[in-house]
C-alpha positions, 0 to 999 in steps of 0.5 A: 714893286708896287706891293704896299707894306701893309701896317697896323694902326698903331704902327701907323700912328708911330711912323706918322708921329716921328715923321711930324716931329721930324718935319717940324724940326726940319722947317725950324732949322731950315727957317733959321738958317734963312733968318741968320742969312737973310736970303733974297729972292735972287740968292734962294733962286740960286740955291733951289737951282742948285738942287734941279739936277738931284732932284732930276736924278732922284725921280727918273724912272727906275732910280728908286725901284734901284736904290730901294731894292739895294736898301732892301736886299744889301746887294744885287746882281745886275740879273737880279735887278732885270728879275726884279725890276722887269727893265732891260738891259740897257736902260738898267745899265744906264742907270746904274752907271748914273747912280754910281757916277754920283756916289748912291751906289758901288759897284763891286767885281768878284773875281771869277770864274764866274765874274761876279759884278754887284751893286750896294749902296753907299751912304749917300744912298742909304741916306736918300732912301730913308729920307725919301720914305716920309715924302713917298709916304705923305705923296700916297696917303690921303 
């Protein structure tokens, strides 16, 4: 999944402009919240610590690849995940359970025969993918 999407200069400029607007809006909103709440360093540290579990989950190996695969394909079965990602069964099974338990994806079982299991993104998973795109874009651009 390391294939980069080629963007025209015009499209790239449009994306960068929209991302800059979005980032500025987020920055302004956070500044207003911090100003109104008057967060002291201890409270800020506690707030950041509460985000640690989510960051650790999202940046584990295979997590974003699974979420992006579902974003692009809508629904994927276990076998297709293995083929697309090249991940072993145990690791994939563990990651899918973890993402399901944290409500990023849903596991859908279709009665058979044969029994079929597919995974889809929840709204939380879709929003996570959309929010991670700017981060990945900026971290890979020069």
